CHARMM-style PDB file with segment names, atoms N, HN, CA, C and O in Angstrom:
ATOM      1  N   UNK     1      32.042 245.787 166.986  1.00  0.00      PROA
ATOM      2  CA  UNK     1      30.698 246.096 166.529  1.00  0.00      PROA
ATOM      3  C   UNK     1      30.585 247.607 166.422  1.00  0.00      PROA
ATOM      4  O   UNK     1      31.120 248.336 167.257  1.00  0.00      PROA
ATOM      5  N   UNK     2      29.911 248.064 165.423  1.00  0.00      PROA
ATOM      6  HN  UNK     2      29.476 247.472 164.744  1.00  0.00      PROA
ATOM      7  CA  UNK     2      29.762 249.490 165.284  1.00  0.00      PROA
ATOM      8  C   UNK     2      28.719 250.025 166.254  1.00  0.00      PROA
ATOM      9  O   UNK     2      27.851 249.291 166.727  1.00  0.00      PROA
ATOM     10  N   UNK     3      28.822 251.320 166.539  1.00  0.00      PROA
ATOM     11  HN  UNK     3      29.527 251.916 166.154  1.00  0.00      PROA
ATOM     12  CA  UNK     3      27.874 251.893 167.508  1.00  0.00      PROA
ATOM     13  C   UNK     3      26.483 251.965 166.958  1.00  0.00      PROA
ATOM     14  O   UNK     3      25.528 251.903 167.734  1.00  0.00      PROA
ATOM     15  N   UNK     4      26.309 252.094 165.657  1.00  0.00      PROA
ATOM     16  HN  UNK     4      27.084 252.145 165.027  1.00  0.00      PROA
ATOM     17  CA  UNK     4      24.946 252.120 165.094  1.00  0.00      PROA
ATOM     18  C   UNK     4      24.270 250.767 165.229  1.00  0.00      PROA
ATOM     19  O   UNK     4      23.067 250.704 165.484  1.00  0.00      PROA
ATOM     20  N   UNK     5      25.018 249.683 165.061  1.00  0.00      PROA
ATOM     21  HN  UNK     5      25.995 249.734 164.854  1.00  0.00      PROA
ATOM     22  CA  UNK     5      24.471 248.339 165.222  1.00  0.00      PROA
ATOM     23  C   UNK     5      24.104 248.111 166.686  1.00  0.00      PROA
ATOM     24  O   UNK     5      23.075 247.503 166.979  1.00  0.00      PROA
ATOM     25  N   UNK     6      24.937 248.593 167.603  1.00  0.00      PROA
ATOM     26  HN  UNK     6      25.774 249.087 167.365  1.00  0.00      PROA
ATOM     27  CA  UNK     6      24.643 248.449 169.021  1.00  0.00      PROA
ATOM     28  C   UNK     6      23.364 249.209 169.395  1.00  0.00      PROA
ATOM     29  O   UNK     6      22.558 248.726 170.190  1.00  0.00      PROA
ATOM     30  N   UNK     7      23.192 250.378 168.826  1.00  0.00      PROA
ATOM     31  HN  UNK     7      23.847 250.771 168.180  1.00  0.00      PROA
ATOM     32  CA  UNK     7      21.990 251.167 169.088  1.00  0.00      PROA
ATOM     33  C   UNK     7      20.744 250.455 168.562  1.00  0.00      PROA
ATOM     34  O   UNK     7      19.717 250.407 169.240  1.00  0.00      PROA
ATOM     35  N   UNK     8      20.838 249.915 167.377  1.00  0.00      PROA
ATOM     36  HN  UNK     8      21.672 249.953 166.827  1.00  0.00      PROA
ATOM     37  CA  UNK     8      19.701 249.212 166.814  1.00  0.00      PROA
ATOM     38  C   UNK     8      19.303 248.021 167.649  1.00  0.00      PROA
ATOM     39  O   UNK     8      18.124 247.816 167.935  1.00  0.00      PROA
ATOM     40  N   UNK     9      20.297 247.228 168.044  1.00  0.00      PROA
ATOM     41  HN  UNK     9      21.255 247.394 167.812  1.00  0.00      PROA
ATOM     42  CA  UNK     9      20.014 246.056 168.880  1.00  0.00      PROA
ATOM     43  C   UNK     9      19.452 246.484 170.238  1.00  0.00      PROA
ATOM     44  O   UNK     9      18.562 245.819 170.767  1.00  0.00      PROA
ATOM     45  N   UNK    10      19.950 247.569 170.804  1.00  0.00      PROA
ATOM     46  HN  UNK    10      20.674 248.109 170.375  1.00  0.00      PROA
ATOM     47  CA  UNK    10      19.457 248.065 172.071  1.00  0.00      PROA
ATOM     48  C   UNK    10      17.984 248.454 171.962  1.00  0.00      PROA
ATOM     49  O   UNK    10      17.187 248.128 172.843  1.00  0.00      PROA
ATOM     50  N   UNK    11      17.623 249.149 170.884  1.00  0.00      PROA
ATOM     51  HN  UNK    11      18.270 249.413 170.169  1.00  0.00      PROA
ATOM     52  CA  UNK    11      16.233 249.552 170.690  1.00  0.00      PROA
ATOM     53  C   UNK    11      15.328 248.362 170.480  1.00  0.00      PROA
ATOM     54  O   UNK    11      14.192 248.368 170.954  1.00  0.00      PROA
ATOM     55  N   UNK    12      15.791 247.341 169.785  1.00  0.00      PROA
ATOM     56  HN  UNK    12      16.714 247.336 169.400  1.00  0.00      PROA
ATOM     57  CA  UNK    12      15.003 246.125 169.592  1.00  0.00      PROA
ATOM     58  C   UNK    12      14.729 245.455 170.926  1.00  0.00      PROA
ATOM     59  O   UNK    12      13.603 245.044 171.206  1.00  0.00      PROA
ATOM     60  N   UNK    13      15.788 245.344 171.764  1.00  0.00      PROA
ATOM     61  HN  UNK    13      16.702 245.678 171.536  1.00  0.00      PROA
ATOM     62  CA  UNK    13      15.630 244.724 173.084  1.00  0.00      PROA
ATOM     63  C   UNK    13      14.690 245.538 173.962  1.00  0.00      PROA
ATOM     64  O   UNK    13      13.906 244.961 174.715  1.00  0.00      PROA
ATOM     65  N   UNK    14      14.747 246.858 173.886  1.00  0.00      PROA
ATOM     66  HN  UNK    14      15.384 247.328 173.275  1.00  0.00      PROA
ATOM     67  CA  UNK    14      13.848 247.694 174.672  1.00  0.00      PROA
ATOM     68  C   UNK    14      12.413 247.458 174.250  1.00  0.00      PROA
ATOM     69  O   UNK    14      11.528 247.350 175.098  1.00  0.00      PROA
ATOM     70  N   UNK    15      12.168 247.377 172.940  1.00  0.00      PROA
ATOM     71  HN  UNK    15      12.888 247.465 172.251  1.00  0.00      PROA
ATOM     72  CA  UNK    15      10.826 247.124 172.446  1.00  0.00      PROA
ATOM     73  C   UNK    15      10.303 245.746 172.913  1.00  0.00      PROA
ATOM     74  O   UNK    15       9.136 245.612 173.282  1.00  0.00      PROA
ATOM     75  N   UNK    16      11.166 244.748 172.893  1.00  0.00      PROA
ATOM     76  HN  UNK    16      12.114 244.856 172.593  1.00  0.00      PROA
ATOM     77  CA  UNK    16      10.766 243.433 173.367  1.00  0.00      PROA
ATOM     78  C   UNK    16      10.416 243.444 174.844  1.00  0.00      PROA
ATOM     79  O   UNK    16       9.428 242.829 175.247  1.00  0.00      PROA
ATOM     80  N   UNK    17      11.202 244.129 175.656  1.00  0.00      PROA
ATOM     81  HN  UNK    17      12.004 244.629 175.329  1.00  0.00      PROA
ATOM     82  CA  UNK    17      10.920 244.215 177.104  1.00  0.00      PROA
ATOM     83  C   UNK    17       9.587 244.931 177.311  1.00  0.00      PROA
ATOM     84  O   UNK    17       8.761 244.481 178.106  1.00  0.00      PROA
ATOM     85  N   UNK    18       9.372 246.034 176.608  1.00  0.00      PROA
ATOM     86  HN  UNK    18      10.043 246.400 175.962  1.00  0.00      PROA
ATOM     87  CA  UNK    18       8.092 246.746 176.772  1.00  0.00      PROA
ATOM     88  C   UNK    18       6.917 245.900 176.327  1.00  0.00      PROA
ATOM     89  O   UNK    18       5.865 245.919 176.966  1.00  0.00      PROA
ATOM     90  N   UNK    19       7.079 245.153 175.233  1.00  0.00      PROA
ATOM     91  HN  UNK    19       7.934 245.138 174.714  1.00  0.00      PROA
ATOM     92  CA  UNK    19       5.996 244.292 174.751  1.00  0.00      PROA
ATOM     93  C   UNK    19       5.670 243.196 175.798  1.00  0.00      PROA
ATOM     94  O   UNK    19       4.504 242.971 176.123  1.00  0.00      PROA
ATOM     95  N   UNK    20       6.700 242.532 176.307  1.00  0.00      PROA
ATOM     96  HN  UNK    20       7.647 242.715 176.043  1.00  0.00      PROA
ATOM     97  CA  UNK    20       6.460 241.490 177.298  1.00  0.00      PROA
ATOM     98  C   UNK    20       5.875 242.060 178.587  1.00  0.00      PROA
ATOM     99  O   UNK    20       5.082 241.396 179.254  1.00  0.00      PROA
ATOM    100  N   UNK    21       6.265 243.297 178.943  1.00  0.00      PROA
ATOM    101  HN  UNK    21       6.909 243.836 178.401  1.00  0.00      PROA
ATOM    102  CA  UNK    21       5.699 243.922 180.129  1.00  0.00      PROA
ATOM    103  C   UNK    21       4.209 244.214 179.946  1.00  0.00      PROA
ATOM    104  O   UNK    21       3.410 243.965 180.849  1.00  0.00      PROA
ATOM    105  N   UNK    22       3.845 244.735 178.793  1.00  0.00      PROA
ATOM    106  HN  UNK    22       4.495 244.937 178.060  1.00  0.00      PROA
ATOM    107  CA  UNK    22       2.426 245.032 178.528  1.00  0.00      PROA
ATOM    108  C   UNK    22       1.609 243.753 178.562  1.00  0.00      PROA
ATOM    109  O   UNK    22       0.531 243.729 179.155  1.00  0.00      PROA
ATOM    110  N   UNK    23       2.098 242.695 177.942  1.00  0.00      PROA
ATOM    111  HN  UNK    23       2.974 242.715 177.460  1.00  0.00      PROA
ATOM    112  CA  UNK    23       1.405 241.424 177.934  1.00  0.00      PROA
ATOM    113  C   UNK    23       1.256 240.879 179.360  1.00  0.00      PROA
ATOM    114  O   UNK    23       0.194 240.371 179.719  1.00  0.00      PROA
ATOM    115  N   UNK    24       2.307 240.982 180.166  1.00  0.00      PROA
ATOM    116  HN  UNK    24       3.170 241.395 179.874  1.00  0.00      PROA
ATOM    117  CA  UNK    24       2.228 240.530 181.543  1.00  0.00      PROA
ATOM    118  C   UNK    24       1.228 241.339 182.355  1.00  0.00      PROA
ATOM    119  O   UNK    24       0.488 240.779 183.164  1.00  0.00      PROA
ATOM    120  N   UNK    25       1.202 242.656 182.147  1.00  0.00      PROA
ATOM    121  HN  UNK    25       1.804 243.110 181.490  1.00  0.00      PROA
ATOM    122  CA  UNK    25       0.223 243.500 182.871  1.00  0.00      PROA
ATOM    123  C   UNK    25      -1.216 243.180 182.463  1.00  0.00      PROA
ATOM    124  O   UNK    25      -2.111 243.152 183.308  1.00  0.00      PROA
ATOM    125  N   UNK    26      -1.438 242.940 181.171  1.00  0.00      PROA
ATOM    126  HN  UNK    26      -0.711 242.962 180.484  1.00  0.00      PROA
ATOM    127  CA  UNK    26      -2.758 242.536 180.715  1.00  0.00      PROA
ATOM    128  C   UNK    26      -3.194 241.215 181.303  1.00  0.00      PROA
ATOM    129  O   UNK    26      -4.373 241.013 181.592  1.00  0.00      PROA
ATOM    130  N   UNK    27      -2.246 240.318 181.480  1.00  0.00      PROA
ATOM    131  HN  UNK    27      -1.288 240.482 181.245  1.00  0.00      PROA
ATOM    132  CA  UNK    27      -2.553 239.009 182.089  1.00  0.00      PROA
ATOM    133  C   UNK    27      -2.831 239.192 183.594  1.00  0.00      PROA
ATOM    134  O   UNK    27      -3.729 238.540 184.126  1.00  0.00      PROA
ATOM    135  N   UNK    28      -2.106 240.033 184.267  1.00  0.00      PROA
ATOM    136  HN  UNK    28      -1.376 240.563 183.835  1.00  0.00      PROA
ATOM    137  CA  UNK    28      -2.326 240.260 185.690  1.00  0.00      PROA
ATOM    138  C   UNK    28      -3.711 240.806 185.936  1.00  0.00      PROA
ATOM    139  O   UNK    28      -4.365 240.431 186.910  1.00  0.00      PROA
ATOM    140  N   UNK    29      -4.172 241.695 185.057  1.00  0.00      PROA
ATOM    141  HN  UNK    29      -3.641 241.999 184.266  1.00  0.00      PROA
ATOM    142  CA  UNK    29      -5.496 242.314 185.239  1.00  0.00      PROA
ATOM    143  C   UNK    29      -6.608 241.488 184.566  1.00  0.00      PROA
ATOM    144  O   UNK    29      -7.728 241.971 184.401  1.00  0.00      PROA
ATOM    145  N   UNK    30      -6.296 240.269 184.190  1.00  0.00      PROA
ATOM    146  HN  UNK    30      -5.386 239.877 184.324  1.00  0.00      PROA
ATOM    147  CA  UNK    30      -7.233 239.308 183.582  1.00  0.00      PROA
ATOM    148  C   UNK    30      -7.895 239.851 182.316  1.00  0.00      PROA
ATOM    149  O   UNK    30      -9.049 239.527 182.037  1.00  0.00      PROA
ATOM    150  N   UNK    31      -7.201 240.644 181.576  1.00  0.00      PROA
ATOM    151  HN  UNK    31      -6.264 240.907 181.803  1.00  0.00      PROA
ATOM    152  CA  UNK    31      -7.716 241.112 180.287  1.00  0.00      PROA
ATOM    153  C   UNK    31      -7.480 240.014 179.240  1.00  0.00      PROA
ATOM    154  O   UNK    31      -8.294 239.845 178.331  1.00  0.00      PROA
ATOM    155  N   UNK    32      -6.380 239.272 179.361  1.00  0.00      PROA
ATOM    156  HN  UNK    32      -5.719 239.409 180.099  1.00  0.00      PROA
ATOM    157  CA  UNK    32      -6.092 238.175 178.464  1.00  0.00      PROA
ATOM    158  C   UNK    32      -5.726 236.952 179.300  1.00  0.00      PROA
ATOM    159  O   UNK    32      -5.357 237.069 180.469  1.00  0.00      PROA
ATOM    160  N   UNK    33      -5.834 235.778 178.680  1.00  0.00      PROA
ATOM    161  HN  UNK    33      -6.134 235.683 177.731  1.00  0.00      PROA
ATOM    162  CA  UNK    33      -5.423 234.534 179.329  1.00  0.00      PROA
ATOM    163  C   UNK    33      -3.936 234.399 179.252  1.00  0.00      PROA
ATOM    164  O   UNK    33      -3.382 234.516 178.159  1.00  0.00      PROA
ATOM    165  N   UNK    34      -3.246 234.157 180.355  1.00  0.00      PROA
ATOM    166  HN  UNK    34      -3.696 234.061 181.243  1.00  0.00      PROA
ATOM    167  CA  UNK    34      -1.800 234.147 180.383  1.00  0.00      PROA
ATOM    168  C   UNK    34      -1.162 232.784 180.181  1.00  0.00      PROA
ATOM    169  O   UNK    34      -0.001 232.717 179.777  1.00  0.00      PROA
ATOM    170  N   UNK    35      -1.859 231.718 180.440  1.00  0.00      PROA
ATOM    171  HN  UNK    35      -2.802 231.772 180.769  1.00  0.00      PROA
ATOM    172  CA  UNK    35      -1.194 230.404 180.449  1.00  0.00      PROA
ATOM    173  C   UNK    35      -0.531 230.101 179.113  1.00  0.00      PROA
ATOM    174  O   UNK    35       0.645 229.739 179.059  1.00  0.00      PROA
ATOM    175  N   UNK    36      -1.290 230.251 178.042  1.00  0.00      PROA
ATOM    176  HN  UNK    36      -2.245 230.546 178.086  1.00  0.00      PROA
ATOM    177  CA  UNK    36      -0.723 229.961 176.736  1.00  0.00      PROA
ATOM    178  C   UNK    36       0.267 231.016 176.290  1.00  0.00      PROA
ATOM    179  O   UNK    36       1.261 230.708 175.631  1.00  0.00      PROA
ATOM    180  N   UNK    37      -0.002 232.247 176.644  1.00  0.00      PROA
ATOM    181  HN  UNK    37      -0.809 232.497 177.179  1.00  0.00      PROA
ATOM    182  CA  UNK    37       0.871 233.339 176.240  1.00  0.00      PROA
ATOM    183  C   UNK    37       2.222 233.298 176.942  1.00  0.00      PROA
ATOM    184  O   UNK    37       3.254 233.580 176.332  1.00  0.00      PROA
ATOM    185  N   UNK    38       2.212 232.944 178.232  1.00  0.00      PROA
ATOM    186  HN  UNK    38       1.374 232.715 178.727  1.00  0.00      PROA
ATOM    187  CA  UNK    38       3.474 232.879 178.990  1.00  0.00      PROA
ATOM    188  C   UNK    38       4.349 231.809 178.419  1.00  0.00      PROA
ATOM    189  O   UNK    38       5.554 232.016 178.281  1.00  0.00      PROA
ATOM    190  N   UNK    39       3.783 230.651 178.074  1.00  0.00      PROA
ATOM    191  HN  UNK    39       2.803 230.483 178.186  1.00  0.00      PROA
ATOM    192  CA  UNK    39       4.558 229.570 177.463  1.00  0.00      PROA
ATOM    193  C   UNK    39       5.186 230.054 176.160  1.00  0.00      PROA
ATOM    194  O   UNK    39       6.366 229.809 175.910  1.00  0.00      PROA
ATOM    195  N   UNK    40       4.413 230.731 175.341  1.00  0.00      PROA
ATOM    196  HN  UNK    40       3.455 230.930 175.545  1.00  0.00      PROA
ATOM    197  CA  UNK    40       4.938 231.219 174.068  1.00  0.00      PROA
ATOM    198  C   UNK    40       5.965 232.295 174.275  1.00  0.00      PROA
ATOM    199  O   UNK    40       6.919 232.376 173.501  1.00  0.00      PROA
ATOM    200  N   UNK    41       5.814 233.143 175.301  1.00  0.00      PROA
ATOM    201  HN  UNK    41       5.039 233.078 175.929  1.00  0.00      PROA
ATOM    202  CA  UNK    41       6.812 234.165 175.572  1.00  0.00      PROA
ATOM    203  C   UNK    41       8.135 233.537 175.982  1.00  0.00      PROA
ATOM    204  O   UNK    41       9.190 233.959 175.507  1.00  0.00      PROA
ATOM    205  N   UNK    42       8.100 232.540 176.853  1.00  0.00      PROA
ATOM    206  HN  UNK    42       7.244 232.197 177.240  1.00  0.00      PROA
ATOM    207  CA  UNK    42       9.357 231.892 177.283  1.00  0.00      PROA
ATOM    208  C   UNK    42      10.016 231.151 176.131  1.00  0.00      PROA
ATOM    209  O   UNK    42      11.242 231.173 176.018  1.00  0.00      PROA
ATOM    210  N   UNK    43       9.246 230.497 175.275  1.00  0.00      PROA
ATOM    211  HN  UNK    43       8.251 230.479 175.366  1.00  0.00      PROA
ATOM    212  CA  UNK    43       9.820 229.828 174.129  1.00  0.00      PROA
ATOM    213  C   UNK    43      10.424 230.842 173.181  1.00  0.00      PROA
ATOM    214  O   UNK    43      11.489 230.604 172.612  1.00  0.00      PROA
ATOM    215  N   UNK    44       9.764 231.958 173.007  1.00  0.00      PROA
ATOM    216  HN  UNK    44       8.899 232.152 173.470  1.00  0.00      PROA
ATOM    217  CA  UNK    44      10.310 233.033 172.161  1.00  0.00      PROA
ATOM    218  C   UNK    44      11.605 233.584 172.746  1.00  0.00      PROA
ATOM    219  O   UNK    44      12.563 233.815 172.009  1.00  0.00      PROA
ATOM    220  N   UNK    45      11.648 233.796 174.046  1.00  0.00      PROA
ATOM    221  HN  UNK    45      10.869 233.609 174.645  1.00  0.00      PROA
ATOM    222  CA  UNK    45      12.862 234.270 174.674  1.00  0.00      PROA
ATOM    223  C   UNK    45      14.002 233.261 174.542  1.00  0.00      PROA
ATOM    224  O   UNK    45      15.154 233.653 174.361  1.00  0.00      PROA
ATOM    225  N   UNK    46      13.694 231.977 174.631  1.00  0.00      PROA
ATOM    226  HN  UNK    46      12.757 231.658 174.778  1.00  0.00      PROA
ATOM    227  CA  UNK    46      14.726 230.940 174.483  1.00  0.00      PROA
ATOM    228  C   UNK    46      15.277 230.967 173.029  1.00  0.00      PROA
ATOM    229  O   UNK    46      16.481 230.819 172.821  1.00  0.00      PROA
ATOM    230  N   UNK    47      14.400 231.153 172.049  1.00  0.00      PROA
ATOM    231  HN  UNK    47      13.421 231.273 172.218  1.00  0.00      PROA
ATOM    232  CA  UNK    47      14.845 231.240 170.659  1.00  0.00      PROA
ATOM    233  C   UNK    47      15.731 232.472 170.457  1.00  0.00      PROA
ATOM    234  O   UNK    47      16.768 232.402 169.798  1.00  0.00      PROA
ATOM    235  N   UNK    48      15.315 233.576 171.022  1.00  0.00      PROA
ATOM    236  HN  UNK    48      14.473 233.633 171.557  1.00  0.00      PROA
ATOM    237  CA  UNK    48      16.135 234.815 170.943  1.00  0.00      PROA
ATOM    238  C   UNK    48      17.486 234.626 171.612  1.00  0.00      PROA
ATOM    239  O   UNK    48      18.513 235.062 171.092  1.00  0.00      PROA
ATOM    240  N   UNK    49      17.477 233.967 172.779  1.00  0.00      PROA
ATOM    241  HN  UNK    49      16.642 233.613 173.201  1.00  0.00      PROA
ATOM    242  CA  UNK    49      18.724 233.716 173.494  1.00  0.00      PROA
ATOM    243  C   UNK    49      19.658 232.807 172.678  1.00  0.00      PROA
ATOM    244  O   UNK    49      20.858 233.064 172.582  1.00  0.00      PROA
ATOM    245  N   UNK    50      19.096 231.757 172.102  1.00  0.00      PROA
ATOM    246  HN  UNK    50      18.122 231.549 172.180  1.00  0.00      PROA
ATOM    247  CA  UNK    50      19.927 230.853 171.292  1.00  0.00      PROA
ATOM    248  C   UNK    50      20.492 231.567 170.076  1.00  0.00      PROA
ATOM    249  O   UNK    50      21.666 231.401 169.744  1.00  0.00      PROA
ATOM    250  N   UNK    51      19.669 232.355 169.417  1.00  0.00      PROA
ATOM    251  HN  UNK    51      18.716 232.491 169.687  1.00  0.00      PROA
ATOM    252  CA  UNK    51      20.157 233.094 168.248  1.00  0.00      PROA
ATOM    253  C   UNK    51      21.221 234.108 168.637  1.00  0.00      PROA
ATOM    254  O   UNK    51      22.186 234.297 167.897  1.00  0.00      PROA
ATOM    255  N   UNK    52      21.067 234.756 169.768  1.00  0.00      PROA
ATOM    256  HN  UNK    52      20.283 234.602 170.368  1.00  0.00      PROA
ATOM    257  CA  UNK    52      22.047 235.712 170.273  1.00  0.00      PROA
ATOM    258  C   UNK    52      23.377 235.023 170.572  1.00  0.00      PROA
ATOM    259  O   UNK    52      24.447 235.558 170.284  1.00  0.00      PROA
ATOM    260  N   UNK    53      23.288 233.820 171.158  1.00  0.00      PROA
ATOM    261  HN  UNK    53      22.418 233.385 171.392  1.00  0.00      PROA
ATOM    262  CA  UNK    53      24.524 233.088 171.468  1.00  0.00      PROA
ATOM    263  C   UNK    53      25.271 232.721 170.197  1.00  0.00      PROA
ATOM    264  O   UNK    53      26.496 232.836 170.147  1.00  0.00      PROA
ATOM    265  N   UNK    54      24.556 232.283 169.169  1.00  0.00      PROA
ATOM    266  HN  UNK    54      23.561 232.190 169.210  1.00  0.00      PROA
ATOM    267  CA  UNK    54      25.208 231.928 167.903  1.00  0.00      PROA
ATOM    268  C   UNK    54      25.828 233.178 167.259  1.00  0.00      PROA
ATOM    269  O   UNK    54      26.947 233.116 166.749  1.00  0.00      PROA
ATOM    270  N   UNK    55      25.120 234.294 167.280  1.00  0.00      PROA
ATOM    271  HN  UNK    55      24.212 234.345 167.694  1.00  0.00      PROA
ATOM    272  CA  UNK    55      25.635 235.532 166.691  1.00  0.00      PROA
ATOM    273  C   UNK    55      26.871 236.007 167.498  1.00  0.00      PROA
ATOM    274  O   UNK    55      27.863 236.440 166.911  1.00  0.00      PROA
ATOM    275  N   UNK    56      26.807 235.925 168.793  1.00  0.00      PROA
ATOM    276  HN  UNK    56      26.001 235.574 169.269  1.00  0.00      PROA
ATOM    277  CA  UNK    56      27.976 236.281 169.628  1.00  0.00      PROA
ATOM    278  C   UNK    56      29.158 235.392 169.311  1.00  0.00      PROA
ATOM    279  O   UNK    56      30.289 235.874 169.239  1.00  0.00      PROA
ATOM    280  N   UNK    57      28.926 234.125 169.124  1.00  0.00      PROA
ATOM    281  HN  UNK    57      28.008 233.734 169.183  1.00  0.00      PROA
ATOM    282  CA  UNK    57      30.029 233.199 168.749  1.00  0.00      PROA
ATOM    283  C   UNK    57      30.634 233.601 167.417  1.00  0.00      PROA
ATOM    284  O   UNK    57      31.854 233.623 167.260  1.00  0.00      PROA
ATOM    285  N   UNK    58      29.780 233.915 166.465  1.00  0.00      PROA
ATOM    286  HN  UNK    58      28.789 233.897 166.593  1.00  0.00      PROA
ATOM    287  CA  UNK    58      30.285 234.291 165.132  1.00  0.00      PROA
ATOM    288  C   UNK    58      31.109 235.541 165.221  1.00  0.00      PROA
ATOM    289  O   UNK    58      32.197 235.609 164.650  1.00  0.00      PROA
ATOM    290  N   UNK    59      30.602 236.561 165.943  1.00  0.00      PROA
ATOM    291  HN  UNK    59      29.718 236.507 166.407  1.00  0.00      PROA
ATOM    292  CA  UNK    59      31.379 237.810 166.078  1.00  0.00      PROA
ATOM    293  C   UNK    59      32.663 237.612 166.854  1.00  0.00      PROA
ATOM    294  O   UNK    59      33.708 238.138 166.471  1.00  0.00      PROA
ATOM    295  N   UNK    60      32.598 236.854 167.947  1.00  0.00      PROA
ATOM    296  HN  UNK    60      31.750 236.426 168.259  1.00  0.00      PROA
ATOM    297  CA  UNK    60      33.754 236.709 168.823  1.00  0.00      PROA
ATOM    298  C   UNK    60      34.854 235.846 168.227  1.00  0.00      PROA
ATOM    299  O   UNK    60      36.036 236.148 168.394  1.00  0.00      PROA
ATOM    300  N   UNK    61      34.484 234.779 167.539  1.00  0.00      PROA
ATOM    301  HN  UNK    61      33.524 234.534 167.404  1.00  0.00      PROA
ATOM    302  CA  UNK    61      35.486 233.831 167.070  1.00  0.00      PROA
ATOM    303  C   UNK    61      35.835 234.040 165.600  1.00  0.00      PROA
ATOM    304  O   UNK    61      36.996 234.261 165.253  1.00  0.00      PROA
ATOM    305  N   UNK    62      34.853 233.972 164.769  1.00  0.00      PROA
ATOM    306  HN  UNK    62      33.910 233.793 165.051  1.00  0.00      PROA
ATOM    307  CA  UNK    62      35.114 233.976 163.317  1.00  0.00      PROA
ATOM    308  C   UNK    62      35.522 235.332 162.787  1.00  0.00      PROA
ATOM    309  O   UNK    62      36.514 235.427 162.064  1.00  0.00      PROA
ATOM    310  N   UNK    63      34.802 236.375 163.116  1.00  0.00      PROA
ATOM    311  HN  UNK    63      33.996 236.298 163.704  1.00  0.00      PROA
ATOM    312  CA  UNK    63      35.096 237.703 162.596  1.00  0.00      PROA
ATOM    313  C   UNK    63      36.380 238.239 163.238  1.00  0.00      PROA
ATOM    314  O   UNK    63      37.194 238.866 162.560  1.00  0.00      PROA
ATOM    315  N   UNK    64      36.562 238.001 164.518  1.00  0.00      PROA
ATOM    316  HN  UNK    64      35.901 237.491 165.068  1.00  0.00      PROA
ATOM    317  CA  UNK    64      37.783 238.463 165.200  1.00  0.00      PROA
ATOM    318  C   UNK    64      38.984 237.763 164.623  1.00  0.00      PROA
ATOM    319  O   UNK    64      40.036 238.379 164.454  1.00  0.00      PROA
ATOM    320  N   UNK    65      38.852 236.478 164.314  1.00  0.00      PROA
ATOM    321  HN  UNK    65      37.998 235.977 164.452  1.00  0.00      PROA
ATOM    322  CA  UNK    65      39.942 235.692 163.721  1.00  0.00      PROA
ATOM    323  C   UNK    65      40.311 236.263 162.369  1.00  0.00      PROA
ATOM    324  O   UNK    65      41.495 236.347 162.043  1.00  0.00      PROA
ATOM    325  N   UNK    66      39.351 236.649 161.588  1.00  0.00      PROA
ATOM    326  HN  UNK    66      38.389 236.581 161.852  1.00  0.00      PROA
ATOM    327  CA  UNK    66      39.621 237.222 160.270  1.00  0.00      PROA
ATOM    328  C   UNK    66      40.319 238.594 160.415  1.00  0.00      PROA
ATOM    329  O   UNK    66      41.167 238.932 159.590  1.00  0.00      PROA
ATOM    330  N   UNK    67      39.985 239.359 161.414  1.00  0.00      PROA
ATOM    331  HN  UNK    67      39.296 239.085 162.084  1.00  0.00      PROA
ATOM    332  CA  UNK    67      40.623 240.642 161.625  1.00  0.00      PROA
ATOM    333  C   UNK    67      42.099 240.455 162.009  1.00  0.00      PROA
ATOM    334  O   UNK    67      42.954 241.222 161.566  1.00  0.00      PROA
ATOM    335  N   UNK    68      42.395 239.455 162.816  1.00  0.00      PROA
ATOM    336  HN  UNK    68      41.700 238.832 163.176  1.00  0.00      PROA
ATOM    337  CA  UNK    68      43.770 239.162 163.191  1.00  0.00      PROA
ATOM    338  C   UNK    68      44.601 238.704 161.994  1.00  0.00      PROA
ATOM    339  O   UNK    68      45.778 239.048 161.886  1.00  0.00      PROA
ATOM    340  N   UNK    69      43.995 237.933 161.098  1.00  0.00      PROA
ATOM    341  HN  UNK    69      43.039 237.653 161.185  1.00  0.00      PROA
ATOM    342  CA  UNK    69      44.729 237.493 159.890  1.00  0.00      PROA
ATOM    343  C   UNK    69      45.017 238.671 159.005  1.00  0.00      PROA
ATOM    344  O   UNK    69      46.089 238.737 158.403  1.00  0.00      PROA
ATOM    345  N   UNK    70      44.080 239.621 158.902  1.00  0.00      PROA
ATOM    346  HN  UNK    70      43.209 239.568 159.391  1.00  0.00      PROA
ATOM    347  CA  UNK    70      44.309 240.808 158.071  1.00  0.00      PROA
ATOM    348  C   UNK    70      45.423 241.643 158.641  1.00  0.00      PROA
ATOM    349  O   UNK    70      46.240 242.174 157.890  1.00  0.00      PROA
ATOM    350  N   UNK    71      45.479 241.775 159.961  1.00  0.00      PROA
ATOM    351  HN  UNK    71      44.814 241.343 160.571  1.00  0.00      PROA
ATOM    352  CA  UNK    71      46.529 242.568 160.601  1.00  0.00      PROA
ATOM    353  C   UNK    71      47.879 241.891 160.410  1.00  0.00      PROA
ATOM    354  O   UNK    71      48.882 242.576 160.209  1.00  0.00      PROA
ATOM    355  N   UNK    72      47.927 240.580 160.466  1.00  0.00      PROA
ATOM    356  HN  UNK    72      47.112 240.024 160.629  1.00  0.00      PROA
ATOM    357  CA  UNK    72      49.188 239.839 160.283  1.00  0.00      PROA
ATOM    358  C   UNK    72      49.699 240.000 158.832  1.00  0.00      PROA
ATOM    359  O   UNK    72      50.904 240.092 158.598  1.00  0.00      PROA
ATOM    360  N   UNK    73      48.781 240.032 157.887  1.00  0.00      PROA
ATOM    361  HN  UNK    73      47.802 239.957 158.077  1.00  0.00      PROA
ATOM    362  CA  UNK    73      49.157 240.134 156.481  1.00  0.00      PROA
ATOM    363  C   UNK    73      49.702 241.556 156.210  1.00  0.00      PROA
ATOM    364  O   UNK    73      50.695 241.705 155.499  1.00  0.00      PROA
ATOM    365  N   UNK    74      49.070 242.578 156.760  1.00  0.00      PROA
ATOM    366  HN  UNK    74      48.263 242.457 157.338  1.00  0.00      PROA
ATOM    367  CA  UNK    74      49.492 243.955 156.508  1.00  0.00      PROA
ATOM    368  C   UNK    74      50.762 244.310 157.253  1.00  0.00      PROA
ATOM    369  O   UNK    74      51.470 245.227 156.836  1.00  0.00      PROA
ATOM    370  N   UNK    75      51.081 243.621 158.342  1.00  0.00      PROA
ATOM    371  HN  UNK    75      50.507 242.876 158.681  1.00  0.00      PROA
ATOM    372  CA  UNK    75      52.315 244.000 159.087  1.00  0.00      PROA
ATOM    373  C   UNK    75      53.540 243.436 158.496  1.00  0.00      PROA
ATOM    374  OT1 UNK    75      54.635 243.667 159.008  1.00  0.00      PROA
TER     375      UNK     75
END
């Protein structure tokens, strides 16, 4: 993976953590109702986790396999 892609993903994850932290703090101080929001946050995190697992599989297996085939052809 290129370093620019890693940086972009890192910044997106940082923004998500900050967003969830702000929502949690607002819920702790009773500014917003947390019951519905917490459920949606966990479901959102599960979707992000599942998508990340699929992307990791694609990068680890399929793209790496294609790179090995290219190296075998050129050697």
